[in-house]
C-alpha positions as CSV (number, residue, x, y, z in Angstrom):
1,M,158.6,134.7,127.9
2,I,156.2,136.5,125.5
3,S,158.8,139.1,124.6
4,T,161.3,136.4,123.7
5,F,158.8,134.8,121.4
6,L,158.0,138.2,119.8
7,V,161.7,138.8,119.1
8,F,162.0,135.3,117.6
9,L,158.9,135.8,115.4
10,G,160.0,139.3,114.3
11,A,163.6,138.1,113.5
12,G,162.1,135.3,111.4
13,I,160.0,137.8,109.4
14,G,163.0,140.1,109.0
15,G,165.3,137.2,107.9
16,V,162.8,136.1,105.3
17,L,162.5,139.7,104.0
18,R,166.3,139.9,103.9
19,H,166.5,136.7,102.0
20,G,164.0,137.9,99.4
21,V,165.9,141.1,98.8
22,N,169.1,139.2,98.4
23,L,167.6,136.8,95.9
24,A,166.0,139.7,93.9
25,S,169.2,141.6,93.8
26,L,171.2,138.6,92.6
27,K,168.6,138.0,89.8
28,W,168.5,141.7,88.8
29,A,172.1,142.8,89.3
30,G,174.2,139.7,89.5
31,P,176.8,138.6,92.0
32,G,179.5,141.1,91.2
33,F,178.6,143.6,93.9
34,P,176.6,143.1,97.2
35,Y,173.7,145.4,96.1
36,G,171.2,143.4,98.2
37,T,173.2,143.9,101.4
38,L,173.7,147.6,100.6
39,A,170.0,148.1,100.0
40,I,169.1,146.2,103.1
41,N,171.4,148.3,105.3
42,V,170.1,151.5,103.9
43,V,166.4,150.6,104.0
44,G,166.8,149.0,107.4
45,S,168.5,152.0,108.8
46,G,165.9,154.3,107.4
47,L,163.1,152.1,108.8
48,M,164.9,152.1,112.2
49,G,164.9,155.9,112.1
50,L,161.2,155.9,111.4
51,V,160.4,153.3,114.1
52,A,162.6,154.9,116.7
53,G,161.3,158.3,115.8
54,W,157.7,157.1,116.1
55,F,158.4,155.6,119.6
56,A,160.3,158.7,120.7
57,F,158.1,161.4,119.2
58,K,154.6,160.0,118.6
59,A,153.9,157.0,120.8
60,G,155.8,158.2,123.8
61,E,155.4,156.1,127.0
62,G,152.2,154.6,125.6
63,A,153.9,152.1,123.3
64,P,154.2,148.6,124.7
65,Q,157.7,147.3,125.2
66,D,156.8,144.1,123.4
67,L,155.9,146.1,120.3
68,R,159.3,147.9,120.5
69,L,161.1,144.6,120.8
70,F,159.1,143.0,118.0
71,L,159.8,145.8,115.5
72,T,163.3,146.9,116.4
73,T,165.1,143.8,117.8
74,G,162.9,141.4,116.0
75,I,162.0,142.5,112.4
76,L,164.7,145.1,111.8
77,G,167.3,143.1,113.7
78,G,166.5,140.1,111.5
79,F,166.4,142.3,108.3
80,T,169.6,144.4,108.6
81,T,172.8,142.7,107.8
82,F,175.9,144.4,109.1
83,S,177.6,141.1,109.7
84,A,177.0,140.2,106.0
85,F,178.2,143.7,105.2
86,S,181.5,143.1,106.9
87,L,182.0,139.8,105.1
88,D,181.1,141.3,101.7
89,A,183.5,144.2,102.2
90,I,186.4,141.8,103.1
91,L,185.5,139.5,100.2
92,L,185.7,142.4,97.8
93,W,189.0,143.4,99.3
94,E,190.4,139.9,99.1
95,R,189.4,139.7,95.4
96,G,191.7,142.7,94.9
97,E,188.9,145.2,94.4
98,A,190.0,147.7,97.0
99,M,188.3,150.7,95.4
100,L,185.0,148.8,95.1
101,A,185.4,147.6,98.8
102,A,186.1,151.1,99.9
103,G,183.1,152.5,98.0
104,Y,180.9,149.8,99.4
105,V,182.0,150.5,103.0
106,L,181.7,154.3,102.6
107,G,178.4,154.1,100.8
108,S,176.9,151.7,103.3
109,V,177.9,153.6,106.4
110,V,177.3,157.2,105.2
111,V,174.0,156.5,103.3
112,S,172.6,154.3,106.1
113,L,173.4,157.0,108.7
114,A,171.8,159.6,106.5
115,A,168.7,157.4,106.0
116,L,168.4,157.0,109.8
117,V,168.7,160.8,110.3
118,G,166.1,161.3,107.6
119,G,163.7,158.9,109.3
120,L,164.1,160.7,112.6
121,A,163.7,164.1,110.9
122,I,160.5,162.9,109.2
123,M,159.1,161.8,112.6
124,R,160.2,165.0,114.3
125,G,158.4,166.9,111.6
126,L,155.2,165.1,112.2
127,T,155.1,166.1,115.9
């Protein structure tokens, strides 16, 4: 029961952080491109690489499962937004902005994967 509560709490924290980034990006960059979702996917993937790398390379078996659930499934799961990413991509496509949609999809996927690899590499380098 405690692990479910920790995931719930973490997801709430991640969701509030995601909302804050989306509001800030709308204020700073406007609604023409989903910059907030792009930033969230890249930052969230980088953080996932760091956290997963920390568990795999630094904490080892000593890390409590509840902490893993709180950070990965909870906070980062609540923060990252690939469902919103999918909607944003389709909305760009439906608005007739195929090149912008393709750039958004390619940028989100490639840069997020690179950020995760970078996070893992950083943690590997610290061992």
